[in-house]
C-alpha positions as a LaTeX table, in Angstrom:
\begin{tabular}{lrrr}
\hline
Residue & $x$ (\AA) & $y$ (\AA) & $z$ (\AA) \\
\hline
Met1 & 98.85 & 15.93 & $-3.65$ \\
Phe2 & 100.19 & 15.64 & $-0.11$ \\
Asp3 & 100.83 & 12.04 & 0.94 \\
Thr4 & 100.93 & 11.83 & 4.74 \\
Ala5 & 100.47 & 9.15 & 7.40 \\
Ser6 & 100.27 & 8.78 & 11.13 \\
Val7 & 103.40 & 6.62 & 11.17 \\
Tyr8 & 105.34 & 9.15 & 9.08 \\
Gly9 & 104.94 & 11.74 & 11.83 \\
Asn10 & 104.52 & 14.47 & 9.18 \\
Glu11 & 100.90 & 15.51 & 9.65 \\
Val12 & 101.59 & 18.41 & 12.01 \\
His13 & 104.42 & 19.64 & 9.80 \\
Ile14 & 102.04 & 19.66 & 6.84 \\
Lys15 & 99.50 & 21.65 & 8.87 \\
Asn16 & 102.14 & 24.23 & 9.78 \\
Ala17 & 103.18 & 24.55 & 6.14 \\
Phe18 & 99.57 & 24.97 & 5.04 \\
Ser19 & 99.01 & 27.76 & 7.55 \\
Val20 & 101.75 & 29.78 & 5.86 \\
Leu21 & 101.59 & 28.74 & 2.22 \\
Leu22 & 97.85 & 28.58 & 1.50 \\
Pro23 & 97.23 & 32.28 & 2.39 \\
Lys24 & 100.49 & 33.27 & 0.66 \\
Tyr25 & 99.38 & 31.82 & $-2.67$ \\
Gly26 & 95.65 & 32.54 & $-2.29$ \\
Leu27 & 94.68 & 28.89 & $-2.02$ \\
Glu28 & 91.78 & 27.29 & $-0.16$ \\
Arg29 & 91.48 & 23.82 & 1.40 \\
Glu30 & 89.57 & 22.67 & $-1.69$ \\
Asp31 & 92.56 & 23.48 & $-3.91$ \\
Ile32 & 94.77 & 20.78 & $-2.41$ \\
Phe33 & 94.51 & 16.98 & $-2.16$ \\
Ile34 & 95.46 & 15.37 & 1.15 \\
Thr35 & 96.00 & 11.67 & 1.79 \\
Thr36 & 96.69 & 10.18 & 5.18 \\
Lys37 & 96.75 & 6.66 & 6.57 \\
Leu38 & 95.60 & 4.62 & 9.55 \\
Ser39 & 98.48 & 3.15 & 11.56 \\
Pro40 & 98.65 & $-0.67$ & 12.00 \\
Ser41 & 98.46 & 0.00 & 15.75 \\
Asp42 & 94.96 & 1.48 & 15.34 \\
His43 & 93.26 & $-1.48$ & 13.65 \\
Gly44 & 90.13 & $-2.99$ & 15.18 \\
Gly45 & 87.38 & $-0.52$ & 14.46 \\
Gly46 & 85.27 & 1.09 & 17.13 \\
Glu47 & 86.48 & 4.00 & 19.22 \\
Leu48 & 90.15 & 3.21 & 18.65 \\
Thr49 & 89.95 & 3.59 & 14.88 \\
Glu50 & 87.70 & 6.65 & 15.06 \\
Lys51 & 90.01 & 8.40 & 17.53 \\
Ala52 & 93.01 & 7.69 & 15.31 \\
Cys53 & 91.24 & 9.11 & 12.28 \\
Gln54 & 90.13 & 12.22 & 14.15 \\
Gln55 & 93.62 & 12.68 & 15.56 \\
Ser56 & 95.01 & 12.75 & 12.00 \\
Leu57 & 92.41 & 15.37 & 10.99 \\
Asp58 & 93.35 & 17.45 & 14.04 \\
Asn59 & 97.04 & 17.05 & 13.29 \\
Leu60 & 96.46 & 18.25 & 9.73 \\
Gly61 & 94.15 & 21.05 & 10.82 \\
Val62 & 91.33 & 19.97 & 8.49 \\
Asp63 & 87.75 & 18.74 & 8.76 \\
Tyr64 & 88.25 & 16.02 & 6.15 \\
Val65 & 90.91 & 14.37 & 4.00 \\
Asp66 & 90.51 & 13.59 & 0.34 \\
Leu67 & 91.76 & 10.02 & 0.70 \\
Tyr68 & 92.14 & 7.89 & 3.82 \\
Leu69 & 94.03 & 4.59 & 3.59 \\
Ile70 & 94.50 & 1.55 & 5.82 \\
His71 & 98.28 & 1.68 & 5.79 \\
Phe72 & 98.94 & $-2.07$ & 6.09 \\
Pro73 & 96.77 & $-5.23$ & 6.14 \\
Gly74 & 98.21 & $-6.44$ & 9.45 \\
Ser75 & 97.62 & $-5.21$ & 12.98 \\
Ala76 & 100.64 & $-4.22$ & 15.07 \\
Lys77 & 99.03 & $-5.93$ & 18.09 \\
Ile78 & 99.10 & $-9.54$ & 16.87 \\
Pro79 & 101.51 & $-11.79$ & 14.94 \\
Ala80 & 101.56 & $-11.56$ & 11.15 \\
Asp81 & 100.24 & $-15.10$ & 10.70 \\
Asp82 & 97.42 & $-14.71$ & 13.23 \\
Lys83 & 94.08 & $-15.27$ & 11.50 \\
Arg84 & 92.56 & $-12.54$ & 13.63 \\
Asn85 & 94.15 & $-10.06$ & 11.24 \\
Arg86 & 91.32 & $-10.70$ & 8.83 \\
Glu87 & 88.71 & $-9.91$ & 11.51 \\
Met88 & 90.62 & $-6.80$ & 12.53 \\
Arg89 & 90.65 & $-5.57$ & 8.93 \\
Glu90 & 86.90 & $-6.12$ & 8.59 \\
Met91 & 86.11 & $-4.24$ & 11.82 \\
Thr92 & 88.45 & $-1.46$ & 10.80 \\
Trp93 & 86.89 & $-1.12$ & 7.36 \\
Ser94 & 83.39 & $-1.19$ & 8.86 \\
Lys95 & 84.22 & 1.76 & 11.12 \\
Leu96 & 85.93 & 3.65 & 8.34 \\
Thr97 & 82.87 & 3.35 & 6.07 \\
Glu98 & 80.89 & 5.01 & 8.89 \\
Leu99 & 83.40 & 7.85 & 9.03 \\
Tyr100 & 83.26 & 8.07 & 5.24 \\
Asp101 & 79.48 & 8.45 & 5.41 \\
Asp102 & 80.05 & 11.08 & 8.12 \\
Gly103 & 82.13 & 13.17 & 5.71 \\
Arg104 & 85.54 & 12.80 & 7.34 \\
Met105 & 87.09 & 11.59 & 4.08 \\
Asn106 & 86.09 & 11.91 & 0.43 \\
Ala107 & 87.41 & 8.48 & $-0.51$ \\
Leu108 & 88.56 & 5.34 & 1.24 \\
Gly109 & 91.36 & 3.04 & 0.21 \\
Val110 & 94.09 & 0.69 & 1.35 \\
Ser111 & 97.82 & 0.30 & 1.10 \\
Asn112 & 100.02 & $-2.81$ & 0.75 \\
Phe113 & 97.00 & $-5.09$ & 0.22 \\
Thr114 & 97.40 & $-8.30$ & $-1.74$ \\
Ile115 & 94.62 & $-9.81$ & $-3.87$ \\
Arg116 & 93.69 & $-12.07$ & $-0.95$ \\
His117 & 93.36 & $-9.09$ & 1.41 \\
Leu118 & 91.29 & $-7.21$ & $-1.14$ \\
Lys119 & 88.97 & $-10.15$ & $-1.71$ \\
Asp120 & 88.42 & $-10.47$ & 2.05 \\
Leu121 & 87.51 & $-6.79$ & 2.23 \\
Met122 & 85.13 & $-6.98$ & $-0.72$ \\
Lys123 & 83.27 & $-9.84$ & 0.99 \\
Cys124 & 82.53 & $-7.57$ & 3.94 \\
Asn125 & 79.86 & $-5.85$ & 1.81 \\
His126 & 79.89 & $-2.55$ & 3.68 \\
Gly127 & 78.96 & $-0.74$ & 0.50 \\
Val128 & 82.30 & 0.92 & $-0.17$ \\
Val129 & 84.89 & $-0.53$ & $-2.55$ \\
Pro130 & 88.49 & 0.66 & $-1.93$ \\
Ala131 & 89.17 & 3.53 & $-4.31$ \\
Val132 & 92.95 & 3.08 & $-4.17$ \\
Asn133 & 95.54 & 0.43 & $-3.33$ \\
Gln134 & 98.89 & 2.08 & $-2.71$ \\
Val135 & 101.68 & $-0.48$ & $-3.18$ \\
Glu136 & 105.36 & $-0.84$ & $-3.93$ \\
Trp137 & 105.67 & $-0.77$ & $-7.71$ \\
His138 & 108.69 & $-0.32$ & $-9.98$ \\
Pro139 & 110.39 & $-2.29$ & $-12.77$ \\
Tyr140 & 112.20 & $-4.53$ & $-10.25$ \\
Tyr141 & 108.91 & $-5.42$ & $-8.48$ \\
His142 & 105.47 & $-5.42$ & $-10.07$ \\
Gln143 & 102.62 & $-7.89$ & $-9.66$ \\
Asn144 & 100.70 & $-8.46$ & $-12.86$ \\
Ser145 & 97.97 & $-10.45$ & $-11.13$ \\
Leu146 & 97.34 & $-7.60$ & $-8.66$ \\
Tyr147 & 97.33 & $-5.13$ & $-11.54$ \\
Lys148 & 94.65 & $-7.11$ & $-13.38$ \\
Tyr149 & 92.54 & $-7.61$ & $-10.25$ \\
Cys150 & 92.56 & $-3.92$ & $-9.39$ \\
Lys151 & 91.74 & $-2.97$ & $-12.96$ \\
Ala152 & 88.81 & $-5.39$ & $-13.03$ \\
Asn153 & 87.42 & $-3.96$ & $-9.80$ \\
Asp154 & 87.99 & $-0.26$ & $-10.56$ \\
Ile155 & 90.63 & 0.10 & $-7.84$ \\
Val156 & 93.34 & 2.62 & $-8.69$ \\
Leu157 & 96.86 & 1.29 & $-8.19$ \\
Gln158 & 99.13 & 3.96 & $-6.75$ \\
Ala159 & 102.86 & 3.33 & $-6.70$ \\
Tyr160 & 105.34 & 4.10 & $-3.97$ \\
Cys161 & 109.09 & 3.39 & $-4.27$ \\
Ser162 & 108.73 & 4.23 & $-7.96$ \\
Leu163 & 112.44 & 5.01 & $-8.19$ \\
Gly164 & 113.49 & 1.85 & $-6.31$ \\
Gly165 & 114.17 & 1.63 & $-2.60$ \\
Thr166 & 112.94 & 3.55 & 0.40 \\
Ser167 & 115.82 & 6.00 & 0.69 \\
Ala168 & 118.11 & 8.03 & $-1.55$ \\
Ser169 & 120.91 & 5.52 & $-0.96$ \\
Asn170 & 119.08 & 2.85 & $-2.98$ \\
Thr171 & 120.27 & 3.74 & $-6.50$ \\
Ala172 & 120.45 & 0.29 & $-8.12$ \\
Leu173 & 117.31 & 0.79 & $-10.20$ \\
Leu174 & 118.25 & 4.32 & $-11.26$ \\
Asn175 & 121.64 & 3.01 & $-12.37$ \\
Asp176 & 120.33 & $-0.13$ & $-14.04$ \\
Pro177 & 121.80 & $-0.42$ & $-17.57$ \\
Val178 & 118.35 & $-0.88$ & $-19.12$ \\
Val179 & 116.99 & 2.23 & $-17.40$ \\
Val180 & 120.07 & 4.31 & $-18.24$ \\
Arg181 & 120.05 & 3.17 & $-21.88$ \\
Thr182 & 116.35 & 4.04 & $-22.24$ \\
Ala183 & 116.94 & 7.45 & $-20.64$ \\
Lys184 & 119.74 & 8.25 & $-23.08$ \\
Lys185 & 117.66 & 7.10 & $-26.02$ \\
Leu186 & 114.72 & 9.35 & $-25.07$ \\
Glu187 & 116.85 & 12.23 & $-23.77$ \\
Ala188 & 115.33 & 11.94 & $-20.31$ \\
Thr189 & 116.62 & 11.21 & $-16.81$ \\
Pro190 & 116.47 & 7.70 & $-15.33$ \\
Ala191 & 113.93 & 8.97 & $-12.78$ \\
Gln192 & 111.69 & 10.29 & $-15.57$ \\
Ile193 & 111.85 & 6.92 & $-17.32$ \\
Leu194 & 110.75 & 5.10 & $-14.18$ \\
Leu195 & 107.85 & 7.50 & $-13.59$ \\
Val196 & 106.59 & 7.39 & $-17.18$ \\
Trp197 & 106.93 & 3.59 & $-17.14$ \\
Ala198 & 104.31 & 3.54 & $-14.34$ \\
Leu199 & 102.08 & 6.22 & $-15.86$ \\
Gln200 & 101.88 & 4.35 & $-19.17$ \\
Gln201 & 100.32 & 1.47 & $-17.24$ \\
Asp202 & 97.72 & 3.85 & $-15.75$ \\
Ile203 & 99.40 & 3.60 & $-12.34$ \\
Ala204 & 99.35 & 6.72 & $-10.20$ \\
Ile205 & 102.70 & 7.94 & $-8.83$ \\
Ile206 & 103.71 & 9.90 & $-5.75$ \\
Pro207 & 107.44 & 10.67 & $-6.22$ \\
Lys208 & 109.14 & 12.57 & $-3.42$ \\
Ser209 & 111.93 & 15.13 & $-3.68$ \\
Ile210 & 113.14 & 18.16 & $-1.78$ \\
Thr211 & 115.29 & 19.41 & $-4.68$ \\
Pro212 & 113.55 & 22.06 & $-6.85$ \\
Glu213 & 115.27 & 20.85 & $-10.03$ \\
Arg214 & 114.15 & 17.26 & $-9.47$ \\
Ile215 & 110.62 & 18.36 & $-8.57$ \\
Lys216 & 110.46 & 20.14 & $-11.94$ \\
Glu217 & 111.76 & 16.98 & $-13.66$ \\
Asn218 & 109.01 & 14.96 & $-12.01$ \\
Phe219 & 106.44 & 17.17 & $-13.72$ \\
Ser220 & 108.15 & 17.00 & $-17.12$ \\
Leu221 & 106.79 & 13.64 & $-18.20$ \\
Asn222 & 105.21 & 14.51 & $-21.55$ \\
Phe223 & 106.85 & 11.76 & $-23.58$ \\
Lys224 & 106.09 & 8.13 & $-24.39$ \\
Ile225 & 108.30 & 5.09 & $-23.93$ \\
Pro226 & 108.23 & 2.85 & $-27.05$ \\
Asp227 & 106.74 & $-0.61$ & $-26.66$ \\
Glu228 & 110.05 & $-2.44$ & $-27.02$ \\
Asp229 & 111.59 & $-0.37$ & $-24.21$ \\
Met230 & 108.52 & $-0.84$ & $-22.01$ \\
Lys231 & 108.96 & $-4.59$ & $-22.47$ \\
Ala232 & 112.65 & $-4.43$ & $-21.56$ \\
Leu233 & 111.85 & $-2.46$ & $-18.40$ \\
Gln234 & 109.08 & $-4.91$ & $-17.53$ \\
Gln235 & 111.50 & $-7.82$ & $-17.77$ \\
Leu236 & 113.61 & $-6.32$ & $-14.98$ \\
Gly237 & 111.00 & $-7.63$ & $-12.53$ \\
Glu238 & 111.84 & $-11.29$ & $-13.16$ \\
Asn239 & 113.91 & $-11.44$ & $-9.95$ \\
Asn240 & 111.27 & $-9.67$ & $-7.79$ \\
Val241 & 113.59 & $-7.30$ & $-5.94$ \\
Lys242 & 111.48 & $-5.82$ & $-3.13$ \\
Tyr243 & 112.56 & $-2.92$ & $-0.91$ \\
Ala244 & 109.64 & $-2.26$ & 1.47 \\
Trp245 & 107.62 & $-4.39$ & 3.88 \\
Asp246 & 106.09 & $-7.65$ & 2.69 \\
Pro247 & 102.27 & $-7.82$ & 3.10 \\
Ser248 & 102.04 & $-11.38$ & 1.79 \\
Ile249 & 103.02 & $-12.71$ & 5.24 \\
Ile250 & 99.87 & $-11.19$ & 6.81 \\
Ala251 & 97.04 & $-13.67$ & 7.37 \\
\hline
\end{tabular}
């Protein structure tokens, strides 16, 4: 899976890589899964949202993406506590459902949405329930109420920041004594422990690495964390250490 976004600025780079690597390995567009996201600056529906979506498709060099997400519940054009954010989300989702029906994405979802934001969206009744909610999720920060709500509504939770932090310099979670102890016990790396911890909760993961050895490690997750160790890892979230942006401030 290739996780891209307008705000990441990586869509064109992905297209360039595809142009070389797909023919090299005999792969077709259907053999890969591409996710991209609508920038907060393109909320509001109508022509603005449609142009932004089409620009992402053009940047990626594809006719459709497999998953298209609203990157954040708030618009970049108005304050976080402005109640118009709710209206902007509804207009945005309405337009995206049209583009979904038009075949420009195989699935629609959201990112960084709280339960409140999800409930607002579900009330819109445009006929499409978000397939995915991509959120910050790791032992230091996990929201059980959001987990239960998404489960009840068949929304897949997809974790980012699975290893803690938004950059390689954030190593507190990887070096946490509970994580390290569990890794030694199971003869795994701390990163593998954190990824399996999420997978055992049926949470999708999108770990990133540019190191071949670590990429291989990220695929070697065929072990199970015992219940007592899962509980110990879960308890690390009591202090709610968050690394990325906070969607709860968005009206």
